[in-house]
DRENTORKOL-3810 file (N, C-alpha, C; in nm, 4 decimals):
REM DRENTORKOL-3810
@n.u->1.6547; n.v->-4.3775; n.w->0.9958; ca.u->1.6867; ca.v->-4.2223; ca.w->0.9355; c.u->1.5155; c.v->-4.1486; c.w->0.9265
@n.u->1.5231; n.v->-4.0534; n.w->0.9896; ca.u->1.4037; ca.v->-3.9598; ca.w->0.9637; c.u->1.4054; c.v->-3.8843; c.w->0.8798
@n.u->1.2468; n.v->-3.8835; n.w->0.8546; ca.u->1.2661; ca.v->-3.7782; ca.w->0.6925; c.u->1.2679; c.v->-3.6588; c.w->0.7446
@n.u->1.3196; n.v->-3.6051; n.w->0.6457; ca.u->1.3056; ca.v->-3.4664; ca.w->0.5754; c.u->1.2656; c.v->-3.3961; c.w->0.5985
@n.u->1.2041; n.v->-3.1729; n.w->0.6009; ca.u->1.0674; ca.v->-3.1271; ca.w->0.5735; c.u->1.1363; c.v->-3.1827; c.w->0.4600
@n.u->1.0054; n.v->-3.1332; n.w->0.3360; ca.u->1.0266; ca.v->-3.0994; ca.w->0.1809; c.u->1.0549; c.v->-2.9426; c.w->0.1800
@n.u->1.1057; n.v->-2.9308; n.w->0.1194; ca.u->1.1340; ca.v->-2.7883; ca.w->0.0760; c.u->1.0729; c.v->-2.7646; c.w->-0.0575
@n.u->1.0138; n.v->-2.6266; n.w->-0.0362; ca.u->0.9600; ca.v->-2.6014; ca.w->-0.1745; c.u->1.0468; c.v->-2.5756; c.w->-0.2643
@n.u->0.9817; n.v->-2.5824; n.w->-0.3812; ca.u->1.0352; ca.v->-2.5590; ca.w->-0.5248; c.u->1.1343; c.v->-2.4264; c.w->-0.5376
@n.u->1.2229; n.v->-2.4262; n.w->-0.6318; ca.u->1.3154; ca.v->-2.2952; ca.w->-0.6631; c.u->1.2360; c.v->-2.2150; c.w->-0.6441
@n.u->1.2610; n.v->-2.0759; n.w->-0.6315; ca.u->1.1985; ca.v->-1.9371; ca.w->-0.6383; c.u->1.0211; c.v->-1.9520; c.w->-0.5405
@n.u->1.0499; n.v->-2.0728; n.w->-0.4812; ca.u->0.8923; ca.v->-2.0538; ca.w->-0.3922; c.u->0.8962; c.v->-2.0612; c.w->-0.2545
@n.u->0.8363; n.v->-1.9803; n.w->-0.1761; ca.u->0.8404; ca.v->-1.9739; ca.w->-0.0152; c.u->0.6881; c.v->-2.0653; c.w->0.0322
@n.u->0.6719; n.v->-2.0877; n.w->0.1486; ca.u->0.6179; ca.v->-2.1044; ca.w->0.1706; c.u->0.5451; c.v->-1.9897; c.w->0.2987
@n.u->0.4189; n.v->-2.0285; n.w->0.2515; ca.u->0.3814; ca.v->-1.9251; ca.w->0.3561; c.u->0.2475; c.v->-1.9360; c.w->0.4614
@n.u->0.2873; n.v->-1.9251; n.w->0.6053; ca.u->0.2098; ca.v->-1.9624; ca.w->0.6882; c.u->0.0983; c.v->-1.8249; c.w->0.7335
@n.u->-0.0356; n.v->-1.8519; n.w->0.7261; ca.u->-0.0904; ca.v->-1.7547; ca.w->0.7259; c.u->-0.2041; c.v->-1.8034; c.w->0.9202
@n.u->-0.1318; n.v->-1.7012; n.w->0.9988; ca.u->-0.1798; ca.v->-1.7211; ca.w->1.0913; c.u->-0.3361; c.v->-1.7328; c.w->1.0981
@n.u->-0.4447; n.v->-1.8333; n.w->1.2228; ca.u->-0.5484; ca.v->-1.8364; ca.w->1.1933; c.u->-0.6184; c.v->-1.7116; c.w->1.2862
@n.u->-0.5549; n.v->-1.6718; n.w->1.3311; ca.u->-0.6007; ca.v->-1.5788; ca.w->1.4134; c.u->-0.5629; c.v->-1.3812; c.w->1.3188
@n.u->-0.4679; n.v->-1.4216; n.w->1.2459; ca.u->-0.4467; ca.v->-1.2772; ca.w->1.1858; c.u->-0.5882; c.v->-1.2167; c.w->1.1573
@n.u->-0.5708; n.v->-1.0542; n.w->1.2178; ca.u->-0.7255; ca.v->-1.0123; ca.w->1.1753; c.u->-0.6452; c.v->-0.8707; c.w->1.0626
@n.u->-0.7416; n.v->-0.8930; n.w->0.9580; ca.u->-0.7260; ca.v->-0.8256; ca.w->0.7975; c.u->-0.7061; c.v->-0.6768; c.w->0.8627
@n.u->-0.6292; n.v->-0.5838; n.w->0.8019; ca.u->-0.6350; ca.v->-0.4050; ca.w->0.8311; c.u->-0.7419; c.v->-0.3643; c.w->0.6612
@n.u->-0.8300; n.v->-0.2807; n.w->0.7545; ca.u->-0.8989; ca.v->-0.1962; ca.w->0.6335; c.u->-0.8290; c.v->-0.0616; c.w->0.6281
@n.u->-0.7554; n.v->-0.0322; n.w->0.5034; ca.u->-0.6856; ca.v->0.1215; ca.w->0.4657; c.u->-0.7307; c.v->0.1401; c.w->0.3599
@n.u->-0.7964; n.v->0.2877; n.w->0.3648; ca.u->-0.8194; ca.v->0.3761; ca.w->0.2317; c.u->-0.7272; c.v->0.5157; c.w->0.2100
@n.u->-0.5736; n.v->0.4458; n.w->0.3045; ca.u->-0.5084; ca.v->0.6003; ca.w->0.3203; c.u->-0.3664; c.v->0.5530; c.w->0.3548
@n.u->-0.3003; n.v->0.5792; n.w->0.2544; ca.u->-0.1053; ca.v->0.5399; ca.w->0.2798; c.u->-0.0252; c.v->0.6464; c.w->0.2924
@n.u->0.0485; n.v->0.6172; n.w->0.3338; ca.u->0.1805; ca.v->0.7303; ca.w->0.3484; c.u->0.3090; c.v->0.6906; c.w->0.3689
@n.u->0.3454; n.v->0.7152; n.w->0.2702; ca.u->0.4970; ca.v->0.6605; ca.w->0.2107; c.u->0.5908; c.v->0.7488; c.w->0.2492
@n.u->0.7154; n.v->0.7386; n.w->0.2833; ca.u->0.8307; ca.v->0.7532; ca.w->0.3445; c.u->0.9336; c.v->0.6831; c.w->0.3506
@n.u->1.0341; n.v->0.7331; n.w->0.3253; ca.u->1.1899; ca.v->0.6642; ca.w->0.3148; c.u->1.3198; c.v->0.7452; c.w->0.3801
@n.u->1.3942; n.v->0.6523; n.w->0.4012; ca.u->1.5451; ca.v->0.6363; ca.w->0.3868; c.u->1.6009; c.v->0.6328; c.w->0.3253
@n.u->1.7328; n.v->0.6399; n.w->0.3060; ca.u->1.8299; ca.v->0.5966; ca.w->0.2418; c.u->1.8635; c.v->0.3995; c.w->0.2029
@n.u->1.7908; n.v->0.3889; n.w->0.2922; ca.u->1.7744; ca.v->0.1949; ca.w->0.3377; c.u->1.6518; c.v->0.1515; c.w->0.3839
@n.u->1.5721; n.v->0.2537; n.w->0.3229; ca.u->1.3932; ca.v->0.1801; ca.w->0.4059; c.u->1.2772; c.v->0.2498; c.w->0.3145
@n.u->1.1559; n.v->0.1813; n.w->0.2812; ca.u->1.0617; ca.v->0.2488; ca.w->0.2624; c.u->0.9778; c.v->0.2104; c.w->0.3674
@n.u->0.8857; n.v->0.3279; n.w->0.3884; ca.u->0.7746; ca.v->0.2853; ca.w->0.5160; c.u->0.6483; c.v->0.3624; c.w->0.4658
@n.u->0.5957; n.v->0.2404; n.w->0.4539; ca.u->0.4263; ca.v->0.2421; ca.w->0.3899; c.u->0.3420; c.v->0.2097; c.w->0.5382
@n.u->0.3114; n.v->0.3644; n.w->0.6202; ca.u->0.1980; ca.v->0.3377; ca.w->0.6839; c.u->0.0224; c.v->0.3125; c.w->0.6450
@n.u->-0.0014; n.v->0.2486; n.w->0.6656; ca.u->-0.1266; ca.v->0.2662; ca.w->0.6477; c.u->-0.2767; c.v->0.2953; c.w->0.7498
@n.u->-0.3581; n.v->0.3540; n.w->0.6765; ca.u->-0.3957; ca.v->0.4099; ca.w->0.7926; c.u->-0.5991; c.v->0.4419; c.w->0.7795
@n.u->-0.6904; n.v->0.4325; n.w->0.8133; ca.u->-0.8018; ca.v->0.4693; ca.w->0.7815; c.u->-0.8755; c.v->0.6067; c.w->0.8227
@n.u->-0.9158; n.v->0.6830; n.w->0.7309; ca.u->-0.9804; ca.v->0.8032; ca.w->0.7016; c.u->-1.1079; c.v->0.7897; c.w->0.7306
@n.u->-1.1741; n.v->0.8623; n.w->0.8324; ca.u->-1.3244; ca.v->0.8445; ca.w->0.7770; c.u->-1.3621; c.v->0.9788; c.w->0.7417
@n.u->-1.5011; n.v->0.9682; n.w->0.6827; ca.u->-1.5721; ca.v->1.1112; ca.w->0.6632; c.u->-1.5901; c.v->1.2196; c.w->0.7886
@n.u->-1.5506; n.v->1.3180; n.w->0.7038; ca.u->-1.6124; ca.v->1.4042; ca.w->0.8452; c.u->-1.4963; c.v->1.4046; c.w->0.9768
@n.u->-1.4087; n.v->1.3003; n.w->0.9527; ca.u->-1.2889; ca.v->1.3039; ca.w->1.0948; c.u->-1.1699; c.v->1.3690; c.w->1.0439
@n.u->-1.1230; n.v->1.4884; n.w->1.0878; ca.u->-0.9720; ca.v->1.5703; ca.w->1.0040; c.u->-0.8676; c.v->1.4422; c.w->1.0651
@n.u->-0.8576; n.v->1.3174; n.w->1.1609; ca.u->-0.7234; ca.v->1.2948; ca.w->1.1548; c.u->-0.7801; c.v->1.0928; c.w->1.0835
@n.u->-0.6417; n.v->1.0436; n.w->1.0515; ca.u->-0.6448; ca.v->0.9073; ca.w->1.0513; c.u->-0.5329; c.v->0.8535; c.w->1.1325
@n.u->-0.6202; n.v->0.7386; n.w->1.1206; ca.u->-0.5347; ca.v->0.7063; ca.w->1.2159; c.u->-0.4564; c.v->0.5202; c.w->1.2050
@n.u->-0.3437; n.v->0.5186; n.w->1.2043; ca.u->-0.2755; ca.v->0.4349; ca.w->1.1066; c.u->-0.3042; c.v->0.3013; c.w->1.1888
@n.u->-0.3398; n.v->0.2507; n.w->1.1435; ca.u->-0.3789; ca.v->0.0684; ca.w->1.1291; c.u->-0.2612; c.v->-0.0302; c.w->1.1543
@n.u->-0.1529; n.v->-0.0246; n.w->1.0686; ca.u->0.0169; ca.v->-0.0683; ca.w->1.0397; c.u->0.0302; c.v->-0.0171; c.w->0.9614
@n.u->0.2100; n.v->-0.0397; n.w->0.9884; ca.u->0.3325; ca.v->-0.0029; ca.w->0.9391; c.u->0.4244; c.v->-0.1128; c.w->0.8444
@n.u->0.4379; n.v->-0.1012; n.w->0.7158; ca.u->0.5183; ca.v->-0.2037; ca.w->0.7139; c.u->0.6635; c.v->-0.0924; c.w->0.6138
@n.u->0.7452; n.v->-0.1562; n.w->0.7076; ca.u->0.9122; ca.v->-0.0897; ca.w->0.6508; c.u->0.9626; c.v->-0.2098; c.w->0.5308
@n.u->1.0214; n.v->-0.1774; n.w->0.4570; ca.u->1.0586; ca.v->-0.3021; ca.w->0.3754; c.u->1.2154; c.v->-0.1954; c.w->0.2450
@n.u->1.2788; n.v->-0.2719; n.w->0.2375; ca.u->1.4269; ca.v->-0.2338; ca.w->0.1637; c.u->1.3596; c.v->-0.1787; c.w->0.0074
@n.u->1.4029; n.v->-0.0515; n.w->-0.0553; ca.u->1.4152; ca.v->-0.0257; ca.w->-0.1774; c.u->1.3567; c.v->-0.1263; c.w->-0.2726
@n.u->1.4277; n.v->-0.2452; n.w->-0.2616; ca.u->1.4053; ca.v->-0.3653; ca.w->-0.3604; c.u->1.3068; c.v->-0.4125; c.w->-0.3529
@n.u->1.2667; n.v->-0.4460; n.w->-0.2040; ca.u->1.1453; ca.v->-0.5313; ca.w->-0.1987; c.u->1.0138; c.v->-0.4356; c.w->-0.2312
@n.u->1.0228; n.v->-0.2753; n.w->-0.2184; ca.u->0.9309; ca.v->-0.1822; ca.w->-0.2773; c.u->0.8901; c.v->-0.1991; c.w->-0.4021
@n.u->1.0142; n.v->-0.1809; n.w->-0.4559; ca.u->0.9906; ca.v->-0.1792; ca.w->-0.6254; c.u->0.9271; c.v->-0.3396; c.w->-0.6573
@n.u->0.9586; n.v->-0.4813; n.w->-0.6089; ca.u->0.9098; ca.v->-0.5753; ca.w->-0.6581; c.u->0.7642; c.v->-0.5564; c.w->-0.6017
@n.u->0.6790; n.v->-0.5055; n.w->-0.4729; ca.u->0.6128; ca.v->-0.4818; ca.w->-0.4527; c.u->0.5132; c.v->-0.4008; c.w->-0.5343
@n.u->0.5290; n.v->-0.3123; n.w->-0.5944; ca.u->0.4994; ca.v->-0.2095; ca.w->-0.7059; c.u->0.4958; c.v->-0.2781; c.w->-0.8025
@n.u->0.6296; n.v->-0.3835; n.w->-0.8414; ca.u->0.5716; ca.v->-0.4834; ca.w->-0.9912; c.u->0.5224; c.v->-0.5553; c.w->-0.9702
@n.u->0.4650; n.v->-0.6500; n.w->-0.8455; ca.u->0.3729; ca.v->-0.7471; ca.w->-0.8472; c.u->0.2286; c.v->-0.6639; c.w->-0.8294
@n.u->0.2278; n.v->-0.5344; n.w->-0.7220; ca.u->0.0631; ca.v->-0.4669; ca.w->-0.7591; c.u->0.0514; c.v->-0.4656; c.w->-0.8763
@n.u->0.1499; n.v->-0.4080; n.w->-0.9795; ca.u->0.1145; ca.v->-0.3334; ca.w->-1.0818; c.u->0.0183; c.v->-0.5030; c.w->-1.2206
@n.u->0.0926; n.v->-0.5724; n.w->-1.2164; ca.u->0.0758; ca.v->-0.7225; ca.w->-1.2205; c.u->-0.0306; c.v->-0.7920; c.w->-1.2164
@n.u->-0.0915; n.v->-0.7623; n.w->-1.0890; ca.u->-0.2506; ca.v->-0.7879; ca.w->-1.0096; c.u->-0.3538; c.v->-0.7022; c.w->-1.0559
@n.u->-0.3045; n.v->-0.5421; n.w->-1.0338; ca.u->-0.4150; ca.v->-0.4616; ca.w->-1.0657; c.u->-0.4594; c.v->-0.5232; c.w->-1.2278
@n.u->-0.3486; n.v->-0.4970; n.w->-1.3245; ca.u->-0.3614; ca.v->-0.5517; ca.w->-1.5201; c.u->-0.4554; c.v->-0.6892; c.w->-1.4926
@n.u->-0.4569; n.v->-0.7729; n.w->-1.3598; ca.u->-0.5436; ca.v->-0.8838; ca.w->-1.4036; c.u->-0.6987; c.v->-0.8835; c.w->-1.3866
@n.u->-0.6649; n.v->-0.7877; n.w->-1.2618; ca.u->-0.8142; ca.v->-0.7127; ca.w->-1.2142; c.u->-0.8825; c.v->-0.6942; c.w->-1.3488
@n.u->-0.8060; n.v->-0.5753; n.w->-1.3865; ca.u->-0.8791; ca.v->-0.4999; ca.w->-1.4930; c.u->-0.8889; c.v->-0.5644; c.w->-1.5879
@n.u->-0.8414; n.v->-0.6820; n.w->-1.6237; ca.u->-0.9056; ca.v->-0.7581; ca.w->-1.7585; c.u->-0.9705; c.v->-0.8279; c.w->-1.6972
@n.u->-1.0395; n.v->-0.8700; n.w->-1.5862; ca.u->-1.1323; ca.v->-0.9346; ca.w->-1.4918; c.u->-1.2457; c.v->-0.8601; c.w->-1.5038
@n.u->-1.2649; n.v->-0.7569; n.w->-1.4616; ca.u->-1.3625; ca.v->-0.6896; ca.w->-1.4015; c.u->-1.3745; c.v->-0.4825; c.w->-1.4634
@n.u->-1.2732; n.v->-0.4774; n.w->-1.5868; ca.u->-1.2631; ca.v->-0.3909; ca.w->-1.6486; c.u->-1.1681; c.v->-0.2314; c.w->-1.5786
@n.u->-1.1363; n.v->-0.1957; n.w->-1.6511; ca.u->-1.0886; ca.v->-0.0729; ca.w->-1.5968; c.u->-1.1050; c.v->-0.0018; c.w->-1.4992
@n.u->-1.0071; n.v->0.0411; n.w->-1.3912; ca.u->-1.0403; ca.v->0.1495; ca.w->-1.2823; c.u->-1.0404; c.v->0.2681; c.w->-1.2895
@n.u->-1.1178; n.v->0.3480; n.w->-1.3292; ca.u->-1.1612; ca.v->0.5163; ca.w->-1.3469; c.u->-1.1190; c.v->0.5804; c.w->-1.2109
@n.u->-0.9809; n.v->0.6669; n.w->-1.2425; ca.u->-0.9825; ca.v->0.7526; ca.w->-1.0882; c.u->-1.0663; c.v->0.8706; c.w->-1.1224
@n.u->-1.1005; n.v->0.9170; n.w->-1.0782; ca.u->-1.1991; ca.v->1.0226; ca.w->-1.0474; c.u->-1.1296; c.v->1.1750; c.w->-1.1143
@n.u->-1.1898; n.v->1.2743; n.w->-1.1988; ca.u->-1.0968; ca.v->1.3664; ca.w->-1.2246; c.u->-1.1916; c.v->1.4512; c.w->-1.1513
@n.u->-1.0851; n.v->1.5557; n.w->-1.1140; ca.u->-1.0956; ca.v->1.6901; ca.w->-0.9878; c.u->-1.1106; c.v->1.6525; c.w->-0.9015
@n.u->-1.1553; n.v->1.7407; n.w->-0.7960; ca.u->-1.1007; ca.v->1.7546; ca.w->-0.6497; c.u->-1.1584; c.v->1.6674; c.w->-0.5774
@n.u->-1.1222; n.v->1.5496; n.w->-0.5645; ca.u->-1.1677; ca.v->1.3912; ca.w->-0.4810; c.u->-1.1243; c.v->1.4521; c.w->-0.3241
@n.u->-1.1529; n.v->1.3308; n.w->-0.2823; ca.u->-1.0916; ca.v->1.3416; ca.w->-0.1300; c.u->-0.9591; c.v->1.2697; c.w->-0.1439
@n.u->-0.9149; n.v->1.1874; n.w->-0.2446; ca.u->-0.7741; ca.v->1.1821; ca.w->-0.2942; c.u->-0.6837; c.v->1.2768; c.w->-0.3186
@n.u->-0.7452; n.v->1.3499; n.w->-0.4270; ca.u->-0.6166; ca.v->1.4799; ca.w->-0.4465; c.u->-0.6394; c.v->1.6045; c.w->-0.2888
@n.u->-0.7430; n.v->1.6022; n.w->-0.2360; ca.u->-0.7189; ca.v->1.6581; ca.w->-0.1037; c.u->-0.6079; c.v->1.6053; c.w->-0.0224
@n.u->-0.6100; n.v->1.4899; n.w->-0.0024; ca.u->-0.5405; ca.v->1.4007; ca.w->0.1485; c.u->-0.4298; c.v->1.3847; c.w->0.0564
@n.u->-0.3874; n.v->1.3538; n.w->-0.0888; ca.u->-0.2395; ca.v->1.3088; ca.w->-0.1476; c.u->-0.1909; c.v->1.3845; c.w->-0.2455
@n.u->-0.2434; n.v->1.5351; n.w->-0.2693; ca.u->-0.1396; ca.v->1.5775; ca.w->-0.3727; c.u->-0.1456; c.v->1.7375; c.w->-0.3385
@n.u->-0.0164; n.v->1.7616; n.w->-0.3129; ca.u->0.0120; ca.v->1.9107; ca.w->-0.2536; c.u->-0.0097; c.v->1.9953; c.w->-0.3720
@n.u->-0.0450; n.v->2.1372; n.w->-0.2648; ca.u->-0.1170; ca.v->2.1957; ca.w->-0.3531; c.u->-0.0267; c.v->2.2581; c.w->-0.4312
@n.u->-0.1247; n.v->2.3475; n.w->-0.5407; ca.u->-0.0595; ca.v->2.3945; ca.w->-0.7071; c.u->0.0353; c.v->2.4679; c.w->-0.6412
@n.u->0.0373; n.v->2.5690; n.w->-0.5384; ca.u->0.0835; ca.v->2.6967; ca.w->-0.5280; c.u->0.0265; c.v->2.7510; c.w->-0.3699
@n.u->0.0941; n.v->2.8009; n.w->-0.3093; ca.u->0.1286; ca.v->2.8723; ca.w->-0.1948; c.u->-0.0411; c.v->2.9546; c.w->-0.1797
@n.u->-0.0726; n.v->2.9500; n.w->-0.0306; ca.u->-0.2244; ca.v->3.0637; ca.w->-0.0357; c.u->-0.1411; c.v->3.1698; c.w->-0.0431
@n.u->-0.1946; n.v->3.2978; n.w->-0.0778; ca.u->-0.1802; ca.v->3.4169; ca.w->-0.0827; c.u->-0.1347; c.v->3.4791; c.w->0.0884
@n.u->-0.0535; n.v->3.5176; n.w->0.0834; ca.u->-0.0111; ca.v->3.5913; ca.w->0.2358; c.u->-0.1437; c.v->3.6872; c.w->0.2688
@n.u->-0.1482; n.v->3.6638; n.w->0.3938; ca.u->-0.2323; ca.v->3.7595; ca.w->0.4640; c.u->-0.1589; c.v->3.9087; c.w->0.4592
@n.u->-0.2799; n.v->3.9743; n.w->0.4265; ca.u->-0.2319; ca.v->4.1530; ca.w->0.4289; c.u->-0.2566; c.v->4.2421; c.w->0.5609
END
């Protein structure tokens, strides 16, 4: 009789991390959605370069996106408990310019 592979405990998933997997650095995210999917494009924005280079695309169900949001919140809370509050700068920052829509339309040229 052959030994069967051990199953992880209920609620746990074994994760295999390939040795040759290259990390992706991203300082910009563009998020879009359809009725059935959330799409997250992770990109790099370089200073003085008006174009972002997408390095990875993650497509997931809305349920999995919500679970990711919850997990990120939990991990950020642990991070802040250990390292202190993450302060989001006030005023016009690069993030404001890139991620927030303008407050109003620019005036029409006469």
